[in-house]
C-alpha positions in Angstrom: -53.6 5.1 -7.1 -55.1 1.8 -8.5 -53.1 -1.4 -8.8 -53.2 -1.1 -12.6 -51.8 2.4 -12.6 -49.1 1.3 -10.1 -47.8 -1.5 -12.2 -48.1 0.6 -15.4 -45.8 3.2 -13.8 -43.0 0.8 -13.2 -40.4 -0.1 -15.6 -37.3 -2.4 -15.5 -34.9 0.3 -14.0 -37.4 1.0 -11.2 -37.3 -2.7 -10.3 -33.5 -2.8 -10.4 -33.2 0.3 -8.2 -35.7 -1.1 -5.7 -34.2 -4.6 -5.5 -30.7 -3.0 -5.0 -31.8 -0.5 -2.4 -33.6 -3.3 -0.5 -30.4 -5.5 -0.8 -27.9 -2.8 0.3 -30.1 -0.6 2.5 -27.8 2.1 1.7 -28.1 4.7 -1.2 -24.5 5.1 -1.8 -23.6 1.5 -2.1 -26.8 1.0 -4.1 -25.6 3.7 -6.4 -22.2 2.1 -6.9 -23.7 -1.3 -7.6 -26.0 0.3 -10.3 -23.3 2.5 -11.8 -25.6 5.4 -11.1 -25.2 8.8 -9.2 -26.6 9.1 -5.7 -29.1 11.8 -6.8 -30.2 9.6 -9.6 -30.9 6.8 -7.0 -32.6 9.1 -4.7 -34.9 10.5 -7.4 -35.7 6.8 -8.4 -36.4 6.1 -4.6 -38.8 9.2 -4.4 -40.7 8.0 -7.6 -41.1 4.4 -6.1 -42.4 5.9 -3.0 -45.1 7.7 -4.9 -45.8 4.5 -7.0 -46.3 2.4 -4.0 -47.7 5.1 -1.5 -45.1 3.9 1.1 -41.7 5.1 2.2 -40.3 1.6 1.4 -37.1 2.3 3.3 -36.7 4.5 6.3 -33.5 5.8 8.0 -31.9 3.7 10.8 -28.7 3.8 12.8 -26.8 1.6 10.3 -28.3 3.1 7.1 -31.8 2.3 6.1 -34.4 -0.3 7.0 -37.2 -1.6 4.8 -40.8 -1.0 5.9 -43.1 -3.8 6.1 -44.2 -3.3 2.6 -40.7 -2.7 1.3 -39.6 -6.0 3.0 -42.6 -7.8 1.3 -41.6 -6.6 -2.1 -38.0 -7.9 -1.9 -38.7 -11.5 -3.1 -41.5 -10.7 -5.9 -39.1 -8.0 -7.2 -36.2 -10.4 -7.2 -38.2 -13.0 -9.0 -39.4 -10.6 -11.4 -35.8 -9.6 -12.5 -34.7 -13.2 -12.5 -37.6 -13.9 -14.9 -36.6 -10.8 -17.1 -33.0 -12.0 -17.1 -33.9 -15.4 -18.3 -36.3 -14.2 -21.0 -33.2 -11.9 -22.3 -30.7 -14.7 -22.2 -33.0 -17.2 -23.8 -33.7 -14.8 -26.8 -30.4 -13.0 -27.2 -27.3 -14.6 -28.6 -24.1 -13.3 -26.7 -21.6 -11.7 -28.8 -18.3 -11.3 -26.9 -17.0 -8.8 -29.6 -19.9 -6.4 -29.0 -20.4 -6.9 -25.2 -19.6 -4.0 -22.7 -20.6 -6.1 -19.8 -18.8 -6.2 -16.5 -17.9 -9.7 -15.2 -17.3 -10.3 -11.5 -15.3 -13.3 -10.4 -14.2 -14.3 -6.8 -11.0 -16.3 -6.5 -8.8 -17.4 -3.5 -5.5 -15.6 -3.3 -3.5 -19.0 -3.7 -4.9 -19.7 -7.1 -2.2 -20.0 -9.8 -1.3 -16.7 -11.2 -0.7 -18.3 -14.6 -4.3 -19.6 -14.6 -5.7 -16.2 -13.9 -3.4 -14.6 -16.4 -4.5 -16.9 -19.2 -8.1 -16.5 -18.3 -7.9 -12.7 -18.3 -6.1 -13.0 -21.7 -8.9 -15.1 -23.1 -11.6 -12.7 -22.0 -9.7 -9.6 -23.2 -8.9 -11.0 -26.5 -12.3 -12.3 -27.3 -14.4 -9.6 -25.5 -12.1 -6.3 -25.7 -14.9 -4.0 -24.4 -15.8 -6.2 -21.6 -14.5 -5.4 -18.0 -13.3 -8.2 -15.7 -13.3 -7.7 -12.0 -11.6 -10.0 -9.7 -12.7 -10.3 -5.9 -10.6 -11.6 -3.1 -12.2 -14.7 -1.8 -11.6 -14.2 1.9 -13.4 -15.8 4.8 -15.5 -12.7 5.4 -16.7 -12.5 1.7 -20.2 -13.7 1.4 -19.9 -15.3 -1.9 -23.1 -17.2 -1.6 -25.0 -13.9 -1.4 -22.9 -12.4 -4.0 -23.8 -15.1 -6.6 -27.6 -14.9 -5.5 -27.9 -11.2 -5.8 -25.9 -10.9 -9.0 -22.8 -9.2 -7.4 -20.8 -12.2 -8.5 -21.2 -14.1 -11.8 -18.5 -16.9 -10.9 -16.6 -18.2 -7.9 -13.5 -20.5 -8.1 -13.3 -22.8 -4.9 -11.6 -25.7 -3.5 -13.5 -26.7 -0.4 -13.4 -30.4 0.4 -17.2 -30.3 0.3 -18.6 -27.8 -2.4 -21.9 -26.1 -1.4 -24.5 -28.6 -2.8 -27.1 -25.8 -3.6 -24.8 -24.2 -6.3 -23.9 -25.3 -9.7 -20.4 -26.7 -10.0 -17.9 -28.0 -12.6 -14.3 -29.3 -11.9 -11.6 -26.9 -13.1 -8.2 -28.7 -12.2 -6.4 -30.7 -9.6 -3.2 -29.8 -7.9 -0.7 -31.5 -5.4 0.9 -30.3 -2.2 4.7 -29.5 -2.2 7.1 -27.8 0.3 8.7 -24.5 -0.8 12.1 -23.5 0.7 15.0 -21.3 -0.4 17.7 -22.7 -2.6 20.4 -22.6 -0.1 18.4 -24.1 2.9 20.2 -26.8 4.8 17.4 -29.1 4.0 17.1 -28.3 0.4 17.3 -31.9 -1.0 15.1 -34.0 -3.2 13.2 -35.8 -0.4 12.5 -35.4 3.4 11.8 -37.8 6.0 8.6 -37.3 8.1 10.5 -36.3 11.2 12.7 -33.8 9.2 9.6 -32.3 7.5 7.7 -31.8 10.9 10.8 -30.2 12.5 11.3 -27.5 9.9 10.5 -24.0 10.7 7.1 -23.6 9.0 5.3 -20.6 7.8 1.8 -21.0 7.6 -1.5 -19.1 6.6 -3.2 -17.1 9.5 -6.3 -19.1 10.5 -9.6 -17.5 9.2 -10.9 -17.5 12.8 -9.8 -18.1 16.3 -9.6 -22.0 16.8 -9.7 -22.7 13.1 -7.0 -24.7 11.3 -6.0 -24.5 7.7 -6.3 -27.4 5.3 -2.6 -28.7 6.0 -2.9 -28.6 9.9 -6.4 -30.0 9.9 -5.0 -33.1 8.0 -2.0 -33.3 10.1 -4.0 -33.3 13.3 -6.3 -36.0 11.8 -3.2 -38.2 11.3 -2.0 -37.2 14.9 0.9 -35.2 13.6 2.1 -31.7 14.3 4.5 -29.4 12.5 6.7 -26.7 13.8 4.8 -23.4 12.8 6.9 -20.5 13.8 5.2 -17.6 11.9 1.8 -17.0 10.0 0.9 -14.7 7.3 -2.6 -13.4 6.1 -1.9 -13.5 2.5 -0.5 -16.4 0.5 1.5 -14.2 -1.8 3.7 -12.9 1.0 4.8 -16.5 1.9 7.3 -17.0 -1.2 9.1 -13.7 -0.5 9.6 -14.5 3.2 10.7 -18.1 2.4 13.3 -16.7 -0.1 14.9 -14.7 2.6 14.9 -17.2 5.5 15.2 -20.8 6.7 11.3 -21.0 6.9 9.5 -23.3 4.6 6.0 -23.2 3.3 3.7 -26.0 2.3 1.1 -25.2 -0.5 -0.1 -26.2 -4.1 2.4 -27.0 -6.7 1.0 -24.6 -9.3 1.1 -21.7 -6.9 4.6 -22.6 -5.8 6.1 -23.1 -9.4 5.0 -19.8 -10.3 7.3 -18.0 -7.7 10.1 -20.5 -8.0 10.5 -19.2 -11.6 11.8 -15.8 -10.6 12.8 -16.4 -6.8 15.6 -18.6 -5.5 13.3 -21.3 -4.3 13.4 -25.0 -4.4 10.3 -27.2 -4.3 10.7 -30.4 -2.4 8.3 -33.3 -2.2 6.5 -33.8 1.2 6.7 -37.1 2.9 3.0 -37.2 3.6 0.0 -38.3 1.5 -1.8 -34.9 1.6 -5.2 -34.9 -0.3 -4.9 -33.4 -3.6 -6.5 -30.1 -4.2 -9.6 -30.0 -6.3 -10.5 -26.7 -7.8 -13.8 -26.1 -9.4 -16.2 -23.3 -10.6 -19.4 -22.4 -8.9 -22.4 -20.4 -10.1 -26.0 -19.7 -9.1 -29.1 -21.1 -11.0 -29.9 -17.6 -11.8 -27.1 -17.5 -14.4 -27.1 -21.1 -15.5 -28.7 -20.4 -18.7 -27.3 -17.0 -19.3 -25.2 -17.2 -22.6 -22.8 -14.4 -21.4 -22.0 -16.3 -18.0 -21.8 -19.7 -19.7 -19.2 -18.0 -22.2 -17.3 -16.6 -19.1 -17.1 -20.1 -17.5 -15.8 -21.6 -20.8 -13.0 -19.1 -20.8 -11.9 -20.3 -17.4 -12.1 -23.9 -18.3 -10.3 -23.1 -21.5 -7.3 -21.6 -19.6 -7.2 -24.5 -17.3 -7.3 -27.1 -20.1 -4.7 -25.3 -22.3 -2.2 -24.8 -19.6 -2.6 -27.1 -16.8 -4.3 -30.4 -17.8 -1.6 -33.3 -17.7 0.8 -30.9 -15.6 -0.7 -31.2 -12.2 
């Protein structure tokens, strides 16, 4: 088959299937990402093999492995899809009332529930037929790759040093407080440093062996150590455990205030100048000029501005 005929036989759907298969290296996962059936993806792969005169992907122990030709096509196909997306975004005005798009956002589990609620309300009210999918931003989640390959549209982060290769805009700032049950023996307006460090602390489970969380990393830097008696893998568990014990939990004010509204909890100032938590939005260059993704970012910024600016 000549080169001309090869490229004439391709369409955008072929490119999307090829790119997703080369990314996922698994027909089932590719089908889920494309919202297609497995047979439909298999038929498309068969057609792609005919077009290129190559298997493109072959079976391996862990799924499928690209052939040399398949591997060489990955970057050109990705670039072609990026260019097509840019053309469509440039020439099409986004109408939230008409869109049926699925938006994918990754957030940490300690983000304020009120902020997430207001963000989702904004999206649902303005884009009633859109779907919003929130992903848990755990340490094993490759958000960088997710933004690059289109699996994610937006990430909420609060790392001390944001990734320099991604686009970023500030979302909100927050302070650190200590959460304890109302009847706790130390439930008072202020604590001394020695009192705070000696409390029975509940802390997040480290992401990996030998790693420390933000609080303990800062305390170590100041040559201080708190009395950690238990750890939990999910932030949302902490308020319930604290409400039924004499353990305390140190976290952001906005997160803590949410649970203090319906659990018997008291928030106490910490006697240490912990750095403020800076939250921001992250996205990839590939969606920077996309009108729908720009609209999505605006909904998050609007939720933060309307509810939290001036309160943190």
